Short mmCIF file of the C-alpha atoms (twelve columns), coordinates in Angstrom:
data_MODEL
# 
_entry.id   MODEL 
# 
loop_
_atom_site.group_PDB 
_atom_site.id 
_atom_site.type_symbol 
_atom_site.label_atom_id 
_atom_site.label_alt_id 
_atom_site.label_comp_id 
_atom_site.label_asym_id 
_atom_site.label_seq_id 
_atom_site.Cartn_x 
_atom_site.Cartn_y 
_atom_site.Cartn_z 
_atom_site.pdbx_PDB_model_num 
ATOM 1   C CA . MET A 1   49.462 17.683  25.415 1 
ATOM 2   C CA . GLY A 2   47.505 14.737  26.730 1 
ATOM 3   C CA . ILE A 3   44.354 14.063  28.669 1 
ATOM 4   C CA . LYS A 4   44.559 12.839  32.253 1 
ATOM 5   C CA . PHE A 5   42.297 9.857   32.860 1 
ATOM 6   C CA . LEU A 6   41.369 8.974   36.445 1 
ATOM 7   C CA . GLY A 7   44.125 11.259  37.648 1 
ATOM 8   C CA . THR A 8   46.861 8.723   36.911 1 
ATOM 9   C CA . VAL A 9   46.773 7.674   33.269 1 
ATOM 10  C CA . GLU A 10  47.783 10.158  30.615 1 
ATOM 11  C CA . ILE A 11  46.416 9.585   27.144 1 
ATOM 12  C CA . LYS A 12  48.310 11.428  24.426 1 
ATOM 13  C CA . GLU A 13  47.147 12.251  20.920 1 
ATOM 14  C CA . ASN A 14  50.014 10.422  19.231 1 
ATOM 15  C CA . MET A 15  49.590 7.136   21.145 1 
ATOM 16  C CA . THR A 16  49.331 3.960   19.120 1 
ATOM 17  C CA . THR A 17  46.412 1.617   19.539 1 
ATOM 18  C CA . GLU A 18  48.708 -0.834  21.325 1 
ATOM 19  C CA . GLU A 19  49.865 1.847   23.780 1 
ATOM 20  C CA . LEU A 20  46.281 2.896   24.422 1 
ATOM 21  C CA . ASP A 21  45.204 -0.736  24.938 1 
ATOM 22  C CA . LYS A 22  48.050 -1.190  27.411 1 
ATOM 23  C CA . LYS A 23  47.017 1.910   29.392 1 
ATOM 24  C CA . ILE A 24  43.373 0.778   29.481 1 
ATOM 25  C CA . SER A 25  44.463 -2.698  30.631 1 
ATOM 26  C CA . GLU A 26  46.503 -1.113  33.437 1 
ATOM 27  C CA . VAL A 27  43.485 0.885   34.600 1 
ATOM 28  C CA . ILE A 28  41.217 -2.178  34.503 1 
ATOM 29  C CA . GLU A 29  43.802 -4.244  36.376 1 
ATOM 30  C CA . GLY A 30  44.047 -1.515  39.003 1 
ATOM 31  C CA . PHE A 31  40.279 -1.531  39.467 1 
ATOM 32  C CA . GLN A 32  40.217 -5.332  39.697 1 
ATOM 33  C CA . ASN A 33  42.977 -5.312  42.316 1 
ATOM 34  C CA . GLY A 34  41.095 -2.673  44.304 1 
ATOM 35  C CA . ILE A 35  37.879 -4.691  44.148 1 
ATOM 36  C CA . GLU A 36  39.683 -7.880  45.214 1 
ATOM 37  C CA . LYS A 37  41.276 -6.102  48.181 1 
ATOM 38  C CA . LYS A 38  37.892 -4.729  49.252 1 
ATOM 39  C CA . GLN A 39  36.306 -8.185  48.961 1 
ATOM 40  C CA . GLN A 40  39.109 -9.711  51.037 1 
ATOM 41  C CA . ALA A 41  38.665 -7.031  53.687 1 
ATOM 42  C CA . LEU A 42  34.913 -7.652  53.828 1 
ATOM 43  C CA . SER A 43  35.456 -11.410 53.980 1 
ATOM 44  C CA . SER A 44  37.982 -10.958 56.769 1 
ATOM 45  C CA . GLU A 45  35.500 -8.784  58.649 1 
ATOM 46  C CA . ASP A 46  32.817 -11.491 58.387 1 
ATOM 47  C CA . ASN A 47  35.269 -14.136 59.606 1 
ATOM 48  C CA . VAL A 48  35.967 -12.061 62.719 1 
ATOM 49  C CA . LYS A 49  32.656 -10.443 63.652 1 
ATOM 50  C CA . SER A 50  30.091 -13.053 62.689 1 
ATOM 51  C CA . PRO A 51  31.460 -16.103 60.896 1 
ATOM 52  C CA . LYS A 52  28.720 -18.034 59.122 1 
ATOM 53  C CA . HIS A 53  30.294 -21.375 60.015 1 
ATOM 54  C CA . TYR A 54  29.612 -20.695 63.732 1 
ATOM 55  C CA . LYS A 55  25.882 -20.058 63.340 1 
ATOM 56  C CA . LEU A 56  23.695 -22.843 64.648 1 
ATOM 57  C CA . GLU A 57  21.515 -24.143 61.848 1 
ATOM 58  C CA . GLY A 58  17.851 -23.228 62.182 1 
ATOM 59  C CA . LEU A 59  18.508 -20.855 65.076 1 
ATOM 60  C CA . ASN A 60  19.526 -17.225 65.230 1 
ATOM 61  C CA . VAL A 61  22.251 -18.082 67.739 1 
ATOM 62  C CA . GLU A 62  26.007 -18.251 67.370 1 
ATOM 63  C CA . SER A 63  27.928 -21.049 69.025 1 
ATOM 64  C CA . ILE A 64  29.837 -18.506 71.171 1 
ATOM 65  C CA . GLU A 65  26.599 -17.766 73.026 1 
ATOM 66  C CA . VAL A 66  26.108 -21.475 73.752 1 
ATOM 67  C CA . ILE A 67  29.736 -21.753 74.941 1 
ATOM 68  C CA . LYS A 68  29.264 -18.732 77.200 1 
ATOM 69  C CA . SER A 69  26.095 -20.184 78.676 1 
ATOM 70  C CA . VAL A 70  27.576 -23.627 79.295 1 
ATOM 71  C CA . LEU A 71  30.912 -22.451 80.743 1 
ATOM 72  C CA . GLY A 72  29.553 -19.714 82.995 1 
ATOM 73  C CA . GLN A 73  31.295 -16.395 83.502 1 
ATOM 74  C CA . GLU A 74  34.635 -17.598 84.907 1 
ATOM 75  C CA . GLY A 75  34.901 -20.451 82.415 1 
ATOM 76  C CA . PHE A 76  34.043 -18.122 79.561 1 
ATOM 77  C CA . LYS A 77  36.679 -15.611 80.704 1 
ATOM 78  C CA . ALA A 78  39.300 -18.389 80.721 1 
ATOM 79  C CA . PHE A 79  38.117 -19.499 77.253 1 
ATOM 80  C CA . CYS A 80  38.457 -15.930 75.932 1 
ATOM 81  C CA . LYS A 81  41.891 -15.462 77.504 1 
ATOM 82  C CA . GLY A 82  43.125 -18.726 75.974 1 
ATOM 83  C CA . ASN A 83  41.799 -17.855 72.520 1 
ATOM 84  C CA . THR A 84  43.314 -14.369 72.728 1 
ATOM 85  C CA . MET A 85  46.717 -15.940 73.364 1 
ATOM 86  C CA . LYS A 86  46.210 -18.540 70.619 1 
ATOM 87  C CA . TYR A 87  45.469 -15.959 67.942 1 
ATOM 88  C CA . LEU A 88  48.332 -13.689 69.032 1 
ATOM 89  C CA . ILE A 89  50.790 -16.589 68.966 1 
ATOM 90  C CA . ARG A 90  49.805 -17.854 65.531 1 
ATOM 91  C CA . ALA A 91  49.093 -14.541 63.755 1 
ATOM 92  C CA . GLU A 92  52.466 -14.121 62.063 1 
ATOM 93  C CA . LYS A 93  52.545 -17.791 61.074 1 
ATOM 94  C CA . LYS A 94  49.030 -18.106 59.689 1 
ATOM 95  C CA . ASN A 95  46.457 -15.374 59.004 1 
ATOM 96  C CA . GLY A 96  48.211 -12.158 60.041 1 
ATOM 97  C CA . LEU A 97  45.813 -9.248  60.494 1 
ATOM 98  C CA . GLU A 98  42.741 -11.482 60.614 1 
ATOM 99  C CA . ASP A 99  44.202 -13.373 63.597 1 
ATOM 100 C CA . TYR A 100 45.023 -10.099 65.355 1 
ATOM 101 C CA . GLU A 101 41.411 -9.004  64.823 1 
ATOM 102 C CA . LYS A 102 40.173 -12.314 66.244 1 
ATOM 103 C CA . ALA A 103 42.480 -11.886 69.260 1 
ATOM 104 C CA . LYS A 104 41.025 -8.410  69.790 1 
ATOM 105 C CA . THR A 105 37.484 -9.797  69.622 1 
ATOM 106 C CA . TYR A 106 38.244 -12.394 72.304 1 
ATOM 107 C CA . LEU A 107 40.024 -9.792  74.445 1 
ATOM 108 C CA . ASP A 108 37.026 -7.450  74.118 1 
ATOM 109 C CA . TRP A 109 34.704 -10.259 75.251 1 
ATOM 110 C CA . TYR A 110 37.044 -11.025 78.174 1 
ATOM 111 C CA . LEU A 111 37.141 -7.367  79.243 1 
ATOM 112 C CA . ARG A 112 33.359 -7.046  78.917 1 
ATOM 113 C CA . GLU A 113 32.952 -10.014 81.278 1 
ATOM 114 C CA . CYS A 114 35.429 -8.467  83.736 1 
ATOM 115 C CA . GLU A 115 33.569 -5.143  83.659 1 
ATOM 116 C CA . SER A 116 30.180 -6.797  84.176 1 
ATOM 117 C CA . ASN A 117 31.571 -8.442  87.328 1 
ATOM 118 C CA . ASP A 118 32.418 -5.064  88.918 1 
# 
């Protein structure tokens, strides 16, 4: 009879040190993979919702707000529609899910502008 560790790894009394080391390495690798996936998801979220590289230095303003102000409502709607199409077209060739999330963000902005016009 063995002991279940973390619900997936069974440690048995007659295991050799090498077998035990291998099991522990598998658990650690699993944790590392989980942490890496979580970090990638968080990084992807930042790249969609509020990318640091679009913040204007010294100001608490993102460049999208400047673009919106300069283009006006109709110009901004066209900008959002074009970017929605761009990210949908390239998603499977470049960044996959992240590009779909970016397309959704631009579509949401487009729809918000349409609703505010009603």
